[in-house]
C-alpha positions in Angstrom: -90.2 100.8 134.0 -88.2 104.0 133.9 -88.6 104.4 137.6 -87.4 100.9 138.1 -84.3 101.5 136.0 -83.6 104.7 137.9 -83.9 102.9 141.2 -81.5 100.3 139.9 -79.0 103.0 138.9 -79.2 104.6 142.3 -78.6 101.3 144.0 -75.6 100.5 141.9 -74.1 104.0 142.6 -74.6 103.5 146.3 -73.0 100.0 146.3 -70.0 101.3 144.4 -69.3 104.2 146.7 -69.8 102.1 149.8 -67.5 99.4 148.5 -64.7 102.0 147.7 -65.0 103.7 151.0 -64.9 100.3 152.9 -61.7 99.5 151.1 -60.0 102.7 152.2 -60.5 105.0 149.1 -61.5 108.6 149.3 -64.2 109.5 146.8 -63.5 113.0 145.4 -65.5 114.1 142.4 -64.3 112.3 139.3 -61.4 110.8 141.2 -60.9 108.1 143.8 -57.9 108.6 146.0 -56.1 105.6 147.7 -54.6 105.9 151.1 -50.9 106.6 151.4 -48.8 103.9 149.9 -45.6 104.4 151.8 -45.7 100.9 153.3 -46.8 97.5 152.1 -49.4 96.9 154.9 -51.4 99.9 153.6 -51.5 98.4 150.1 -52.4 95.0 151.5 -55.4 96.6 153.3 -56.7 98.0 150.0 -56.8 94.5 148.5 -58.2 92.8 151.6 -61.8 92.7 150.5 -61.1 91.5 147.0 -58.9 88.7 148.4 -61.5 87.7 150.9 -64.1 87.6 148.2 -62.0 85.2 146.1 -61.5 83.0 149.1 -65.3 82.9 149.7 -66.0 82.1 146.0 -63.4 79.3 146.1 -64.8 77.6 149.2 -67.4 75.4 147.6 -64.7 74.0 145.3 -61.7 73.8 147.5 -62.7 73.7 151.2 -63.4 69.9 151.2 -59.9 69.3 149.9 -58.1 71.7 152.3 -56.7 69.1 154.7 -55.2 67.0 151.8 -53.8 70.1 150.1 -52.1 71.2 153.3 -50.1 68.0 153.2 -48.2 69.6 150.4 -47.1 72.5 152.6 -44.1 72.2 154.9 -43.6 73.0 158.5 -40.5 75.1 158.7 -39.0 72.8 161.3 -39.0 69.9 158.8 -37.0 71.7 156.1 -33.2 71.3 155.8 -32.2 74.1 153.3 -29.0 72.3 152.2 -31.1 69.3 151.0 -33.7 71.2 148.9 -34.0 69.8 145.4 -36.4 71.7 143.1 -38.2 70.5 140.0 -40.9 72.1 137.8 -44.3 70.4 137.4 -46.5 71.6 134.7 -50.1 71.9 136.0 -52.7 70.1 133.9 -56.4 70.8 134.0 -58.6 68.8 136.3 -55.8 67.4 138.4 -54.8 67.5 142.1 -51.9 69.8 140.9 -54.5 72.3 139.6 -56.3 72.3 142.9 -53.1 72.9 144.8 -52.2 75.8 142.4 -55.5 77.4 143.0 -55.4 76.9 146.7 -51.9 78.4 147.0 -52.9 81.4 144.9 -55.6 82.3 147.4 -52.8 83.1 149.9 -51.4 86.0 147.9 -51.7 89.5 149.3 -53.5 90.6 146.1 -56.3 88.9 144.2 -54.8 86.5 141.6 -56.4 86.3 138.2 -56.7 83.1 136.2 -54.6 84.5 133.4 -55.8 85.3 129.9 -55.6 83.6 126.5 -52.6 81.3 126.3 -51.8 79.9 129.7 -49.1 77.8 131.4 -49.0 77.0 135.1 -46.3 75.3 137.1 -45.6 74.1 140.6 -42.1 74.4 141.8 -41.7 71.3 143.9 -39.0 70.2 146.5 -38.4 66.6 145.6 -36.3 65.9 148.8 -39.0 67.1 151.2 -41.9 66.3 148.9 -43.4 69.8 149.5 -44.5 72.8 147.5 -41.9 75.6 147.1 -43.9 78.0 145.0 -46.1 78.6 142.0 -45.7 80.2 138.5 -48.5 81.2 136.2 -48.0 82.6 132.7 -50.7 84.1 130.5 -51.1 86.4 127.6 -49.6 89.9 128.2 -51.7 93.0 127.8 -51.5 94.3 124.2 -50.4 97.9 125.1 -48.1 98.5 128.0 -46.2 101.7 127.5 -43.2 101.1 129.8 -42.6 97.6 128.3 -43.1 98.8 124.7 -40.7 101.8 125.2 -38.1 99.5 126.7 -38.3 97.1 123.8 -38.5 99.8 121.1 -41.9 98.7 119.7 -44.2 100.7 117.5 -47.8 99.4 117.1 -47.0 97.3 114.0 -44.0 95.6 115.4 -45.7 94.9 118.7 -48.6 93.3 116.9 -46.2 91.1 114.9 -44.1 89.9 117.8 -46.1 90.1 121.0 -46.7 86.3 120.7 -43.1 85.8 121.8 -44.0 87.4 125.2 -45.8 86.0 128.2 -46.8 87.7 131.5 -46.5 86.1 134.9 -49.9 86.7 136.5 -48.7 84.9 139.7 -45.2 84.2 140.7 -43.7 83.5 144.2 -42.9 81.1 147.0 -45.0 79.8 149.8 -44.0 79.4 153.4 -41.5 78.4 154.7 -39.6 78.6 151.4 -40.6 82.2 151.0 -38.6 83.1 154.1 -35.6 81.4 152.4 -35.9 83.8 149.5 -37.3 81.1 147.2 -39.5 83.7 145.5 -36.3 84.7 143.7 -35.9 81.0 142.6 -39.4 81.0 141.2 -38.6 84.2 139.2 -35.4 82.7 137.8 -37.3 79.5 137.0 -39.6 81.6 134.7 -36.5 82.1 132.4 -35.5 78.4 132.5 -35.0 75.9 129.7 -37.9 73.9 131.2 -40.4 76.8 130.9 -39.5 77.8 127.3 -39.5 74.1 126.3 -43.0 73.6 127.8 -44.2 76.8 126.0 -42.9 75.6 122.7 -44.3 72.1 123.1 -47.8 73.6 123.8 -47.9 76.4 121.3 -45.7 75.6 118.3 -47.8 75.5 115.2 -50.8 77.1 116.9 -52.4 79.8 114.7 -52.9 83.3 116.2 -56.6 84.1 117.0 -56.7 87.1 114.7 -53.9 86.6 112.2 -54.5 82.9 111.7 -50.7 82.6 111.2 -49.0 79.5 112.7 -46.7 80.5 115.5 -43.2 79.0 116.1 -43.6 78.6 119.8 -40.4 80.6 120.8 -40.7 82.4 124.1 -38.3 85.4 124.3 -39.5 87.4 127.3 -41.5 87.1 130.5 -43.0 90.2 132.1 -44.4 90.6 135.5 -45.5 93.3 138.0 -44.8 93.6 141.6 -47.6 92.7 144.0 -47.0 95.6 146.4 -45.6 98.7 144.8 -41.8 98.7 144.6 -40.4 95.1 144.6 -37.5 93.7 146.6 -37.9 90.2 145.0 -36.7 91.2 141.6 -34.2 93.9 142.5 -30.6 92.9 142.0 -31.8 89.5 140.6 -28.9 88.2 138.5 -27.7 85.0 136.9 -24.0 84.5 135.9 -23.5 88.2 136.3 -26.3 89.1 134.0 -29.4 91.0 135.2 -32.3 88.5 135.2 -35.1 91.0 136.0 -35.0 94.5 134.7 -37.3 97.3 136.0 -38.9 99.1 133.0 -41.3 101.4 134.8 -44.6 101.4 136.6 -48.2 100.8 135.7 -50.6 103.7 135.6 -52.5 102.4 138.5 -55.6 101.3 136.7 -57.7 98.1 136.7 -60.6 96.4 138.4 -59.4 94.9 141.7 -61.3 97.6 143.7 -64.6 96.3 142.1 -63.7 92.6 142.6 -65.1 92.3 146.1 -68.5 90.9 145.3 -69.6 94.0 143.5 -68.3 92.9 140.1 -71.0 90.2 139.7 -73.7 92.8 140.3 -72.1 95.2 137.8 -71.9 92.4 135.2 -75.6 91.6 135.6 -76.3 95.3 135.2 -74.1 95.6 132.1 -75.7 92.6 130.4 -79.2 94.0 131.0 -78.4 97.7 130.2 -75.2 98.2 128.3 -74.1 97.5 124.7 -70.8 95.6 124.3 -68.1 97.1 122.1 -67.9 95.6 118.7 -65.2 92.8 118.5 -63.5 90.6 116.0 -65.8 87.8 115.1 -63.3 85.2 116.3 -63.5 86.6 119.9 -67.3 86.3 120.2 -69.9 89.0 120.7 -69.9 89.8 124.4 -68.0 92.4 126.4 -64.3 92.6 125.6 -63.0 92.2 129.2 -63.7 93.1 132.8 -62.5 96.7 132.3 -65.1 97.3 129.6 -67.9 96.1 131.9 -66.7 98.3 134.7 -66.4 101.4 132.5 -69.7 100.9 130.8 -71.6 100.5 134.1 -69.9 103.5 135.6 -70.9 105.6 132.6 -74.5 104.2 132.5 -75.2 105.0 136.1 -73.8 108.5 135.8 -70.4 108.0 137.5 -67.0 108.8 136.1 -65.3 106.0 134.2 -62.1 107.4 135.4 -62.7 105.5 138.6 -60.9 102.6 137.0 -57.8 104.5 137.9 -57.3 103.4 141.4 -53.8 105.0 141.8 -52.1 101.9 143.1 -49.0 101.7 140.9 -47.0 98.5 140.4 -43.5 98.1 139.3 -43.1 96.3 135.9 -40.2 93.9 135.3 -38.9 92.3 132.2 -37.2 88.9 132.4 -35.4 88.2 129.1 -34.8 84.5 128.1 -32.0 85.3 125.6 -29.1 87.6 125.3 -30.6 89.2 122.2 -34.2 89.3 123.3 -34.6 93.1 122.6 -33.2 93.0 119.1 -35.2 89.8 118.3 -38.4 91.4 119.5 -37.7 94.5 117.3 -37.2 92.2 114.3 -33.5 92.9 113.9 -32.5 89.2 114.6 -34.3 86.1 113.4 -32.7 83.7 115.9 -32.6 83.8 119.7 -29.4 83.3 121.6 -30.9 81.5 124.5 -29.4 81.8 128.0 -28.2 78.3 129.0 -30.4 78.1 132.1 -31.6 74.7 133.0 -33.4 74.7 136.4 -30.6 72.6 137.9 -28.0 75.3 136.9 -30.2 78.1 138.1 -30.6 76.4 141.5 -26.9 75.8 141.9 -26.3 79.5 141.7 -29.3 80.4 143.8 -28.3 77.9 146.5 -24.9 79.4 147.0 -25.8 83.1 146.5 -29.1 83.3 148.4 -30.5 80.2 150.0 -27.7 79.0 152.2 -26.5 82.4 153.4 -30.1 83.3 154.3 -30.7 80.0 156.1 -27.5 80.6 158.2 -28.2 84.1 159.3 -32.0 84.0 159.7 -33.7 81.0 161.3 -37.2 82.4 161.4 -38.3 80.1 158.5 -38.4 77.3 161.1 -41.2 79.1 162.9 -43.6 78.6 159.9 -46.5 76.3 160.7 -48.8 74.6 158.2 -51.9 75.4 160.3 -51.3 79.1 159.7 -52.3 78.5 156.1 -55.7 77.1 156.8 -58.4 79.2 155.2 -61.6 77.4 156.3 -62.3 75.5 159.6 
């Protein structure tokens, strides 16, 4: 039995090293070193295997719907930018909208999670052309994020008391040909809209917190997000009515699990269930492993590898998108009422249209080259 366990550990170690090297990492003692990140293509290459694995896993569920889902994607030649009319559609479970959201997310350059805890998902839809502009997914933020917490001015107690007023955009952006028309900026601005905070309040007002048991008031004060590929051009200089709409607050430490999410994670999970002890958790959360990170760390430790390998070194820029003029003081507990920005989606689009959409469409016609068939994932 001991020999069998030893063989299993050797196999896991070999699979881990092979997977990391295949992605482009250099394995050096207790560290893994990513390739140079001086351009976005190099970062995309790091995520290529993880993205491919997600596409493979989604195939049994989505492939048979692909042709119908592609009907929601526009050819660039069919879009008249001056006629675009956006609206937000909240995605409900077990609907065609949910299938389209999942399908669109498979086209991101990095693997897109499903979000954690509370979750809101939206399609941004062009009513004029009856096509998808982009997607927005909001989920629970991580509990401790140093750049965010320093920017707000939180200590541990105040963060625990008010984190429920924050959501994190786990996916945010536009699809072709709207992406070429800078509509990723429109999706980001839509995250701060009246429609989003109203949907949040409608869904979560009165819901008790999992641990505290206290009923929440359903007020959304802040959306955070991280850039997909290092430093972001999508959020930089993003303003509404002269006010910064997205504020860079720092960078992640470059840790996570994406480099184990290429088919290897399932093997590591099976190993963890058979050989590792989960960390004790609050009874309301269940008795299993806390999260994906815990599984990866415990497996690395158990097979004799460094748990520091969760630090992949790919840092992402963190942005804060306030929904009110006094978001910071509210989150610090200095104000009890939020002074909301008056941002209905219609008003957001009016400014976006004149500032970004029409000038881009006039000077750069490459959006017309986008073809729906370029999006096909499966034959």
